NUZA-266637 format. One line per field, with one value per residue: z, y, x of N, C-alpha, C in turn; chain. Coordinates in Angstrom, 1 decimal. Example, Ala and Ser with C-alpha at 12.3 -4.5 7.8 and 13.67 -1.06 7.14 Angstrom:
% residues 2
n_pz <- (7.8  7.1)
n_py <- (-5.7  -2.2)
n_px <- (13.2  12.8)
ca_pz <- (7.8  7.1)
ca_py <- (-4.5  -1.1)
ca_px <- (12.3  13.7)
c_pz <- (7.8  7.9)
c_py <- (-3.3  0.0)
c_px <- (13.2  12.9)
kette <- (A  A)
% end
This chain:
% residues 168
n_pz <- (27.3  25.1  21.6  20.5  19.0  17.2  16.3  14.0  13.1  13.6  12.4  12.1  14.8  15.9  14.4  15.2  17.9  17.8  16.9  19.0  21.2  20.0  20.7  23.2  25.0  27.5  27.4  28.6  29.2  29.1  28.7  27.5  27.2  26.3  26.8  29.1  32.4  35.9  37.0  35.0  34.5  36.6  36.3  34.0  34.8  36.7  35.1  33.8  35.9  35.6  33.0  30.1  28.0  27.3  26.2  25.2  24.7  23.1  22.7  22.0  22.8  21.2  21.9  24.6  25.2  25.9  24.5  24.3  25.7  26.3  24.0  21.7  22.8  24.5  25.9  23.6  23.4  22.0  21.0  23.4  24.7  23.6  24.3  27.0  27.1  25.8  27.9  30.1  29.0  27.2  24.8  22.6  20.9  20.5  18.5  17.0  14.6  14.6  12.7  12.4  14.6  14.6  12.8  10.1  10.6  13.4  14.4  16.9  20.0  23.4  26.3  29.5  32.3  35.5  37.1  36.1  36.4  38.6  40.9  38.9  36.7  36.6  35.7  33.3  30.8  29.1  29.0  30.3  28.8  26.4  27.5  28.1  25.8  24.2  25.7  25.5  22.9  22.5  24.1  22.7  20.3  21.2  23.1  25.8  28.2  30.8  32.1  33.1  35.3  36.5  39.6  40.1  39.1  40.8  40.1  37.4  37.5  38.9  37.1  34.9  35.8  36.4  33.8  32.7  34.1  33.2  30.5  30.2)
n_py <- (-18.1  -16.9  -16.5  -13.2  -11.4  -8.6  -6.4  -4.0  -2.9  -2.7  -4.6  -6.8  -7.4  -7.9  -10.4  -12.0  -12.3  -13.4  -15.9  -16.9  -16.5  -18.4  -20.7  -20.9  -19.2  -16.9  -13.4  -11.1  -7.6  -5.0  -1.5  0.8  3.7  3.0  3.3  1.6  0.4  -0.9  -0.8  -1.2  -3.7  -5.3  -5.0  -6.5  -9.1  -9.3  -9.5  -12.0  -13.6  -13.6  -14.2  -16.2  -15.4  -12.4  -9.1  -6.1  -2.8  -0.4  2.8  6.1  8.6  11.0  12.5  12.9  14.9  18.2  21.6  22.8  20.7  17.7  15.9  15.6  15.1  12.9  9.9  7.4  4.3  1.8  -0.7  -1.6  -1.8  -3.8  -5.7  -6.2  -6.8  -9.3  -10.7  -10.8  -12.7  -11.8  -12.2  -10.6  -7.4  -4.5  -2.1  0.6  3.1  6.6  7.4  5.0  4.8  7.0  8.8  11.2  13.5  14.3  13.8  13.0  13.3  12.5  13.6  14.5  14.8  16.6  14.6  15.0  17.6  18.6  18.1  16.9  17.0  19.7  21.5  20.3  20.6  18.7  16.5  14.0  13.5  12.7  10.3  8.5  8.5  7.0  4.6  3.5  3.0  1.3  -0.8  -1.6  -2.6  -4.5  -6.1  -7.0  -9.8  -9.2  -6.4  -4.6  -2.2  0.3  2.1  4.5  6.8  8.2  9.5  9.1  6.3  6.0  7.5  5.7  3.5  4.4  4.8  2.1  1.2  2.6  2.2  -0.3)
n_px <- (134.2  132.0  131.0  130.3  127.9  127.7  125.4  124.0  121.5  118.0  116.3  118.2  118.7  115.9  115.5  117.5  116.9  114.4  114.9  116.2  114.3  112.5  113.9  113.1  114.5  115.1  115.4  117.6  118.2  120.6  120.7  123.1  125.2  127.8  131.3  132.1  131.8  132.7  130.3  128.4  129.2  128.6  125.5  125.3  126.0  124.0  121.8  122.2  121.6  118.7  118.0  118.6  120.2  122.0  121.6  123.1  123.0  124.8  124.8  125.2  122.9  121.5  119.0  119.1  120.8  121.3  121.5  125.1  125.8  127.6  127.7  129.1  131.7  131.4  132.8  133.9  134.5  134.4  135.6  136.9  134.6  133.3  135.2  134.9  132.1  132.4  133.9  132.1  130.3  128.1  125.6  124.6  125.4  123.7  124.3  123.6  123.5  122.8  121.0  119.7  118.0  116.7  114.3  114.4  113.1  111.2  107.7  106.4  106.7  108.4  107.2  107.9  106.1  106.5  108.1  110.6  111.6  113.1  115.8  118.7  117.5  116.2  118.2  118.9  117.1  114.8  116.2  115.5  113.3  114.3  115.7  113.6  112.5  114.6  114.8  112.4  112.0  114.2  113.2  111.0  112.1  114.0  112.5  112.7  112.8  113.5  114.9  117.7  118.9  121.0  121.2  122.6  122.0  119.3  116.8  116.6  116.1  113.8  112.1  112.3  111.2  108.5  107.7  107.7  105.8  103.6  103.5  103.2)
ca_pz <- (26.6  23.9  20.4  20.6  18.0  17.2  15.2  13.8  12.5  14.3  11.8  12.5  16.3  16.1  13.8  16.0  19.2  17.3  16.9  20.6  21.7  19.4  21.5  24.6  25.9  28.2  27.3  29.5  28.5  29.7  27.8  27.9  26.0  26.0  28.0  30.1  33.7  36.9  37.4  33.7  34.5  37.6  35.7  33.1  35.8  37.4  34.0  33.7  36.8  35.4  31.7  29.4  26.8  27.6  25.1  25.7  23.7  23.1  21.7  22.7  22.4  21.2  22.2  25.8  25.5  25.5  23.9  25.0  26.6  26.0  23.2  20.8  23.6  25.2  25.6  22.7  23.8  21.2  20.9  24.7  25.2  23.1  25.0  28.2  26.9  25.7  29.3  30.6  28.5  26.7  23.7  21.6  21.3  19.7  18.4  15.8  14.2  15.0  11.6  12.7  15.7  14.6  11.4  10.1  11.0  14.3  14.7  18.0  21.1  24.7  27.4  31.0  33.3  37.0  37.6  35.5  36.6  39.7  40.9  37.8  35.7  36.6  35.0  32.0  30.1  28.1  29.2  30.6  27.7  25.6  28.1  28.1  24.4  23.6  26.3  25.1  21.5  22.7  24.6  21.5  19.4  21.7  23.8  26.8  29.4  31.9  31.6  34.3  35.4  37.9  40.6  40.3  39.0  41.3  39.5  36.2  37.9  39.2  36.0  34.0  36.6  36.1  32.3  32.5  34.6  32.3  29.1  30.5)
ca_py <- (-16.9  -17.2  -15.7  -12.2  -10.9  -7.3  -6.1  -2.6  -2.6  -3.4  -5.8  -7.8  -7.6  -8.7  -11.5  -12.8  -12.4  -14.1  -17.2  -17.3  -16.9  -19.9  -22.0  -20.9  -18.5  -15.5  -12.4  -9.8  -6.4  -3.7  -0.4  1.5  4.7  2.6  3.6  0.5  0.4  -1.8  -0.9  -1.9  -5.1  -5.7  -5.2  -7.7  -10.2  -9.4  -9.9  -13.4  -14.2  -13.8  -14.6  -17.2  -14.7  -11.0  -8.1  -4.9  -1.7  0.7  3.9  7.4  8.9  12.5  13.2  13.3  16.0  19.5  22.5  23.3  19.5  16.9  14.8  15.3  14.8  11.9  9.0  6.2  3.2  0.7  -1.7  -1.8  -2.0  -5.3  -6.8  -6.2  -7.7  -10.7  -11.3  -10.8  -13.6  -11.2  -12.7  -9.7  -6.1  -3.8  -0.8  1.1  4.7  7.5  7.3  3.6  4.8  8.2  9.5  12.7  14.6  13.7  14.5  12.7  13.4  12.2  14.8  14.2  15.7  16.8  13.9  15.4  19.1  18.7  17.5  17.1  17.4  21.2  22.3  19.7  20.6  17.9  15.4  12.8  13.2  11.9  9.1  7.6  8.2  5.9  3.1  3.0  2.5  0.1  -1.8  -2.0  -3.3  -6.0  -6.8  -8.0  -10.5  -8.6  -5.3  -4.3  -0.9  0.7  3.2  5.8  8.2  7.6  10.1  8.4  5.1  6.3  7.8  4.8  2.7  5.0  4.5  0.8  1.1  3.4  1.9  -1.7)
ca_px <- (133.8  131.1  131.0  129.5  127.3  127.5  124.3  123.8  120.1  116.8  116.0  119.2  118.5  114.9  115.7  118.4  116.4  113.2  115.4  116.6  112.9  112.2  114.5  112.7  115.5  114.7  116.3  117.8  118.8  121.2  121.0  124.2  125.8  129.0  132.2  131.6  132.8  132.3  128.7  127.8  129.5  127.6  124.3  125.3  126.0  122.6  121.2  122.5  120.8  117.2  117.9  119.7  120.9  122.0  121.8  123.8  123.1  125.7  124.2  125.0  121.6  121.7  118.0  119.1  121.8  120.8  122.6  126.1  126.2  128.9  127.3  130.4  132.8  131.1  133.7  133.3  135.2  133.6  136.2  137.0  133.4  133.0  136.0  134.2  131.0  132.7  134.2  130.8  129.3  127.0  125.2  124.5  125.6  122.9  125.1  123.0  123.9  121.8  120.0  118.9  117.3  115.7  113.9  114.9  112.0  110.2  106.5  106.0  108.0  108.0  107.2  107.5  105.4  106.9  109.1  111.9  111.7  113.9  117.0  119.4  116.4  116.1  119.1  119.0  115.8  114.3  117.2  114.9  112.3  115.3  115.9  112.5  112.4  115.3  114.5  111.0  112.4  115.0  112.4  110.1  113.2  114.3  111.4  113.4  111.8  113.9  115.9  118.5  119.2  121.7  120.5  123.4  121.1  118.0  116.0  116.4  115.5  112.4  111.3  112.1  110.0  107.3  107.5  107.5  104.3  102.6  103.5  103.0)
c_pz <- (25.3  22.8  20.8  19.4  17.9  16.0  15.3  13.4  13.4  13.6  12.2  13.9  16.6  15.5  14.7  17.4  19.0  17.4  18.2  21.2  21.3  20.1  22.9  25.5  26.4  27.9  28.1  28.8  29.4  28.7  28.4  26.7  25.9  27.3  29.4  31.1  34.6  37.1  36.3  33.9  35.2  37.0  34.7  33.9  36.4  36.3  33.6  34.8  36.5  33.9  31.2  28.4  27.3  26.3  25.6  24.5  24.0  22.0  22.6  22.1  22.4  21.8  23.7  26.3  25.0  24.9  24.8  26.0  25.9  24.8  22.2  21.6  24.4  24.9  24.8  22.8  23.1  21.5  22.3  25.3  24.7  23.8  26.3  28.1  26.6  27.2  30.2  30.1  28.0  25.2  22.4  21.9  20.3  19.5  17.2  15.8  14.6  14.0  11.7  13.5  15.5  13.0  11.3  10.6  11.9  14.4  16.1  19.1  22.6  25.5  28.8  31.8  34.8  37.5  37.1  35.7  37.9  39.8  39.5  36.5  35.4  35.9  33.5  31.2  28.9  28.2  29.5  29.9  26.9  26.2  28.0  26.6  23.7  24.5  25.8  23.8  21.6  23.3  23.5  20.4  20.0  22.6  24.8  27.8  30.7  31.4  32.9  34.2  36.5  38.7  41.0  40.3  39.4  40.5  38.1  36.6  38.1  38.0  34.9  34.7  36.2  34.5  31.9  33.1  33.7  31.1  29.1  29.9)
c_py <- (-17.5  -16.2  -14.5  -11.6  -9.3  -6.9  -4.5  -2.2  -3.3  -4.5  -7.0  -8.4  -8.3  -10.2  -12.4  -13.3  -13.3  -15.6  -17.8  -17.5  -18.3  -21.0  -22.1  -20.0  -17.2  -14.6  -11.1  -8.8  -5.4  -2.7  0.4  2.7  4.2  3.2  2.8  0.5  -0.8  -1.9  -1.4  -3.4  -5.9  -5.9  -6.3  -9.0  -10.4  -9.9  -11.4  -14.1  -14.7  -14.2  -15.6  -16.4  -12.9  -10.1  -6.7  -4.1  -0.9  1.8  5.3  8.3  10.5  13.1  13.6  14.1  17.3  20.4  22.7  21.9  18.7  15.7  14.5  14.8  13.5  10.8  7.9  5.4  2.0  -0.6  -2.2  -2.3  -3.5  -6.3  -7.2  -7.0  -9.3  -11.5  -11.4  -11.7  -13.0  -11.8  -11.8  -8.2  -5.5  -2.4  0.1  2.7  5.4  7.4  6.1  3.9  6.0  8.4  10.7  13.6  13.7  14.5  14.1  12.7  13.1  13.5  14.5  15.2  15.6  15.9  14.3  16.8  19.4  18.1  17.8  17.7  19.1  21.9  21.4  19.6  19.7  16.4  14.1  12.6  12.3  10.6  8.1  7.5  6.9  4.7  2.6  2.4  1.2  -1.1  -2.4  -2.7  -4.5  -6.6  -7.8  -8.8  -9.7  -7.3  -4.8  -2.8  -0.4  1.8  4.4  7.0  7.8  8.1  9.4  7.0  5.0  6.7  6.7  3.5  3.0  4.7  3.1  0.4  1.8  3.0  0.2  -2.4)
c_px <- (133.1  131.2  130.0  129.2  127.1  126.4  124.0  122.5  119.3  116.5  116.9  119.0  117.4  115.0  116.5  117.5  115.0  113.8  115.7  115.3  112.3  112.7  114.2  113.5  114.9  115.7  116.2  118.7  119.5  121.5  122.1  124.4  127.3  129.9  132.0  132.6  132.2  130.8  127.9  128.1  128.4  126.0  124.3  125.2  124.6  121.7  121.0  121.7  119.3  117.1  118.8  120.4  120.8  122.5  122.2  123.6  124.1  125.3  124.2  123.9  121.7  120.6  118.0  120.3  121.1  122.0  123.7  126.4  127.2  128.7  128.6  131.7  132.6  131.9  133.1  134.5  134.7  134.3  136.5  135.7  133.0  133.9  135.3  133.0  131.4  133.1  132.9  129.8  128.1  126.8  125.2  124.7  124.9  123.4  124.8  123.7  122.6  120.8  119.2  117.8  116.4  115.7  114.4  114.2  111.0  108.9  105.9  107.1  107.4  108.1  107.0  107.2  105.8  108.0  110.5  112.2  112.6  115.1  118.0  118.6  116.2  116.9  119.4  117.7  115.7  115.5  116.2  113.8  113.0  115.4  114.7  112.3  113.0  115.0  113.4  111.4  113.2  114.0  111.3  110.8  113.5  113.3  112.2  112.4  112.4  114.9  116.4  119.1  120.0  120.8  121.4  122.7  119.6  116.6  115.6  115.7  114.1  111.3  111.2  110.9  108.8  107.1  107.1  106.0  103.3  102.3  103.3  104.3)
kette <- (A  A  A  A  A  A  A  A  A  A  A  A  A  A  A  A  A  A  A  A  A  A  A  A  A  A  A  A  A  A  A  A  A  A  A  A  A  A  A  A  A  A  A  A  A  A  A  A  A  A  A  A  A  A  A  A  A  A  A  A  A  A  A  A  A  A  A  A  A  A  A  A  A  A  A  A  A  A  A  A  A  A  A  A  A  A  A  A  A  A  A  A  A  A  A  A  A  A  A  A  A  A  A  A  A  A  A  A  A  A  A  A  A  A  A  A  A  A  A  A  A  A  A  A  A  A  A  A  A  A  A  A  A  A  A  A  A  A  A  A  A  A  A  A  A  A  A  A  A  A  A  A  A  A  A  A  A  A  A  A  A  A  A  A  A  A  A  A)
% end
């Protein structure tokens, strides 16, 4: 088991990843909201197949929760999650506070057209806008060579696949 670095700021994670890239390392990324389970572990293992170093984010993203949804009660099992990351030989965990990821007042907002207005998106107005907003932010911070997502939520997977295509 390797040492796991837990980083809380964008600057810290970017500095650490710059050093790894300087060593010629490929960076794999698994974004999560924590409460890690077997599916997440499989994604971490898959990321190791394509990358030298694996980064996991643990961030409960408020922008993907609507009114009367479970943001406040969403499970937060941070210490257990870190233990799981150690067992999966994750190099870095990026675990920012909300204030690190979002400025107090946002003027720019993602708005998803058509792909998010059916299936679970029909009853969770704005949910996928929040998902693409945070994944796009995480991609800009981490700049992974490869990112690994599950297909438990096929609608989310297709939307993220489209986001990658449209934003290069």
